[in-house]
C-alpha positions in Angstrom: -17.8 -5.7 14.9 -19.1 -2.1 14.2 -17.2 -0.8 17.2 -14.1 -2.5 16.0 -14.4 -1.0 12.5 -15.0 2.5 14.0 -11.8 2.0 16.1 -9.8 1.1 13.0 -11.3 4.1 11.1 -10.3 6.5 13.9 -6.7 5.1 14.0 -6.3 5.4 10.2 -7.6 9.0 10.3 -5.2 9.8 13.2 -2.2 8.5 11.2 -3.3 10.3 8.0 -4.0 13.6 9.8 -0.4 13.5 11.2 0.8 13.1 7.6 -1.3 15.9 6.3 0.1 18.4 8.8 3.7 17.4 8.1 3.2 17.4 4.3 1.8 20.9 4.4 4.7 22.2 6.4 7.3 20.4 4.2 5.7 21.5 0.9 5.7 25.2 2.1 9.3 25.0 3.2 10.5 23.3 0.0 8.6 25.7 -2.3 9.7 28.8 -0.4 13.4 27.8 0.0 13.4 26.3 -3.5 12.3 29.7 -4.9 14.7 31.7 -2.7 17.5 29.3 -3.5 16.8 29.1 -7.3 16.5 25.3 -7.0 14.3 23.7 -9.6 14.9 20.2 -8.1 13.7 21.4 -4.7 10.6 23.0 -6.2 9.9 19.7 -7.9 10.3 17.9 -4.5 7.8 20.5 -3.1 5.3 19.5 -5.8 5.8 15.9 -4.7 5.0 16.8 -1.1 1.8 18.5 -2.2 0.8 15.3 -4.2 1.0 13.5 -0.8 -1.8 15.8 0.4 -4.1 14.5 -2.3 -3.5 10.9 -1.3 -3.8 11.7 2.4 -7.2 13.4 1.8 -8.4 10.4 -0.3 -7.8 8.1 2.6 -9.4 10.5 5.1 -12.6 10.6 3.0 -12.5 7.0 1.8 -11.8 5.1 5.0 -15.4 5.3 6.2 -16.6 3.7 2.9 -14.3 0.7 2.7 -14.9 -0.1 6.4 -18.6 0.2 6.1 -20.3 -3.2 7.1 -21.9 -5.5 4.5 -25.4 -4.6 3.3 -28.0 -6.1 1.0 -26.3 -4.9 -2.1 -22.7 -5.6 -1.0 -22.9 -8.9 0.9 -19.1 -9.2 1.1 -18.6 -5.6 2.4 -16.9 -2.7 0.8 -13.3 -3.5 1.3 -12.4 -3.3 -2.4 -13.0 0.4 -2.2 -9.7 0.5 -0.4 -8.0 -1.0 -3.5 -9.7 1.7 -5.7 -8.3 4.3 -3.3 -4.8 2.8 -3.8 -5.3 3.0 -7.6 -6.2 6.7 -7.2 -3.1 7.2 -5.0 -0.9 5.6 -7.6 -2.3 7.7 -10.4 -1.8 10.9 -8.5 1.8 10.0 -7.6 2.5 9.2 -11.3 0.9 12.5 -12.4 3.2 14.4 -10.0 6.2 12.6 -11.3 5.4 13.2 -14.9 4.8 16.9 -14.2 8.2 17.1 -12.6 9.9 15.3 -15.5 8.3 17.6 -18.2 9.2 20.7 -16.3 12.8 19.7 -15.9 13.2 18.6 -19.5 11.7 21.8 -20.9 13.8 23.9 -18.6 17.0 22.2 -19.9 16.0 22.6 -23.5 15.2 26.3 -23.0 18.5 26.9 -21.1 16.4 28.6 -18.3 18.9 27.6 -15.6 19.9 29.7 -12.6 22.6 29.5 -10.0 21.5 27.4 -7.0 21.9 28.7 -3.4 23.0 26.5 -0.5 19.9 27.6 1.5 17.9 25.1 -0.5 19.9 22.3 1.2 18.2 23.0 4.5 14.7 22.1 3.2 16.0 18.9 1.5 17.7 17.7 4.8 14.5 18.4 6.8 12.5 16.5 4.2 14.7 13.4 4.4 14.5 13.2 8.2 10.8 13.9 8.6 9.5 11.8 5.6 11.6 8.8 6.6 10.0 9.0 10.1 6.6 9.4 8.6 7.1 6.4 6.4 8.1 4.2 9.3 5.3 5.4 11.5 2.6 5.0 8.8 3.9 1.5 7.7 3.9 0.3 11.3 0.2 1.4 11.7 -0.7 0.0 8.2 0.6 -3.5 9.3 -1.3 -3.3 12.5 -4.6 -2.2 10.9 -4.2 -4.4 7.8 -4.7 -1.4 5.5 -3.4 -1.6 1.9 -4.3 2.1 1.2 -2.4 3.2 4.3 0.5 1.0 3.3 0.5 2.5 -0.2 0.5 6.0 1.4 3.5 4.9 3.6 5.5 4.1 0.5 4.5 7.4 -0.9 6.2 9.0 2.1 9.2 6.8 1.5 9.5 7.9 -2.1 9.6 11.5 -0.9 12.4 10.7 1.6 14.4 8.8 -1.0 13.9 11.4 -3.7 15.1 14.1 -1.3 18.5 12.4 -1.1 19.6 13.2 -4.7 17.9 16.6 -4.2 20.3 17.3 -1.3 23.3 16.0 -3.2 22.6 18.1 -6.3 22.0 21.2 -4.3 25.3 20.9 -2.5 27.3 20.2 -5.8 25.6 23.0 -7.8 26.2 25.4 -4.9 29.9 24.6 -4.4 30.6 24.3 -8.1 28.7 27.1 -10.0 29.7 25.6 -13.4 27.6 22.5 -12.6 24.4 24.4 -11.8 22.6 22.6 -14.6 22.8 19.4 -12.5 19.8 20.8 -10.5 17.6 20.0 -13.5 19.1 16.6 -14.0 18.4 16.0 -10.3 14.7 16.9 -10.9 14.6 14.2 -13.7 16.0 11.6 -11.2 13.4 12.6 -8.7 10.7 12.0 -11.2 11.9 8.4 -11.7 11.7 7.9 -7.9 8.2 9.2 -8.0 6.9 7.3 -11.0 8.3 3.8 -10.3 6.6 3.3 -6.8 3.4 4.6 -8.4 3.6 1.8 -11.0 4.1 -0.9 -8.2 1.2 0.4 -6.1 -1.0 0.5 -9.2 -0.2 -3.1 -10.2 -0.7 -4.5 -6.7 -4.1 -2.7 -6.3 -5.4 -3.8 -9.7 -4.3 -7.4 -9.0 -6.4 -7.3 -5.8 -9.4 -5.9 -7.6 -9.1 -8.8 -10.0 -9.2 -11.3 -7.0 -5.4 -12.1 -6.8 -4.8 -15.0 -4.5 -2.2 -15.5 -1.8 1.3 -16.9 -2.4 2.0 -20.6 -2.5 3.6 -20.8 1.0 0.4 -19.4 2.5 -1.7 -22.0 0.6 0.6 -24.8 1.8 0.3 -23.5 5.4 -3.5 -23.5 5.1 -3.6 -27.0 3.7 -1.3 -28.3 6.5 -3.4 -26.6 9.2 -6.6 -28.2 7.8 -5.1 -31.6 7.7 -4.2 -31.4 11.4 -7.9 -31.8 12.2 -8.0 -35.6 12.6 -11.5 -36.0 11.0 -10.3 -34.5 7.8 -9.0 -37.1 5.4 -8.1 -34.8 2.6 -8.4 -31.2 1.4 -8.4 -29.9 -2.2 -9.4 -27.0 -4.4 -8.2 -24.4 -1.9 -8.9 -21.0 -3.4 -8.2 -17.5 -2.0 -8.9 -13.9 -3.1 -7.3 -10.9 -1.6 -9.0 -7.7 -0.6 -6.4 -5.3 0.5 -4.2 -7.0 3.1 -6.8 -9.6 4.1 -8.3 -12.5 2.1 -11.2 -14.9 1.8 -10.7 -18.7 1.6 -12.8 -21.5 0.2 -12.0 -25.2 0.0 -13.3 -28.7 -0.3 -12.6 -31.1 2.7 -13.2 -34.8 2.6 -14.4 -36.7 5.6 -15.9 -40.1 6.5 -19.1 -40.4 4.4 -20.9 -42.3 7.2 -20.9 -39.5 9.7 -24.1 -37.4 10.4 -24.7 -34.0 8.9 -24.4 -32.5 12.3 -21.0 -34.1 12.8 -19.9 -32.8 9.4 -21.0 -29.3 10.2 -19.1 -29.4 13.5 -15.9 -30.5 11.6 -16.3 -27.6 9.2 -16.8 -25.1 12.0 -13.7 -26.4 13.8 -11.6 -26.1 10.6 -12.8 -22.5 10.0 -12.2 -21.5 13.6 -8.7 -23.0 13.6 -7.7 -21.2 10.3 -9.1 -17.8 11.4 -7.3 -18.1 14.8 -4.1 -19.1 13.2 -4.0 -16.5 10.5 -5.5 -13.1 11.4 -5.4 -12.0 7.7 -8.2 -14.5 6.9 -11.5 -12.6 6.7 -13.8 -15.6 6.2 -13.7 -19.3 5.2 -16.2 -21.2 3.1 -16.0 -25.0 3.2 -17.6 -27.6 0.9 -18.0 -31.0 2.6 -17.4 -34.2 0.6 -17.4 -37.9 1.4 -13.9 -39.5 1.4 -13.4 -42.3 -1.1 -10.0 -43.9 -0.7 -9.9 -45.4 -4.2 -10.5 -41.9 -5.7 -8.2 -40.1 -3.3 -5.6 -37.7 -4.9 -3.0 -39.4 -2.7 -3.4 -42.6 -4.8 -3.1 -40.8 -8.1 
């Protein structure tokens, strides 16, 4: 188990280091060409790329903590640390978006607007291509590694790619039509929305997991059906789940013939647990409470 966790940690760091290198390059390109091309919206997008660095670094330093094995004080492990990292990522994304919004609004009110140069379009185009690739690469690895923090960071990359689309459009319009150069600042306001909304979604999902959010109804039904395929199980009820990142714990009550031995009952529980964990790789552990089956009190007869 320790070697497996180390392997996961190494892969998460590899993905995140790739993102760090690309984000540094993109941020420098955006800020430089945004300054040379008098594009406030591109400078705003550059700030967004630098905010990506903050979240990348939080994963680099946080992964070893949430993958640390269980100890005497944390018998269920440290996986909720990943949800806390996701909350931090959401807050940093939102702060970057709010900063962009405030800057654009004040610039419009003060009429501090300059003609935009077409050179800024180059940086926006590069950003769209590279950030979309980084999103797909990171999300693919996040699904493989079952990492909610890596998944949150992938969506951070996607917001950068999407927000660069209106950036590119605005730069082209304000460059071709000088009289519409003020659109550069309206573009920055649009970018801020693209930044803030995903932050809100990431924050809500992470907080729900911290508060022990359960899985969806379909997954619960699949679990129940799988348990009932064990012939010795007469009934199952009180199935409860709690998510920790992309994985979850399960506990339930199963009803069996009350005349069997304790050893037989134990073996049935072990078979049910093994079947569930082999069927659904997102299940981290299963706790089963064994009860004697009473046909007259069965929920099927109610």
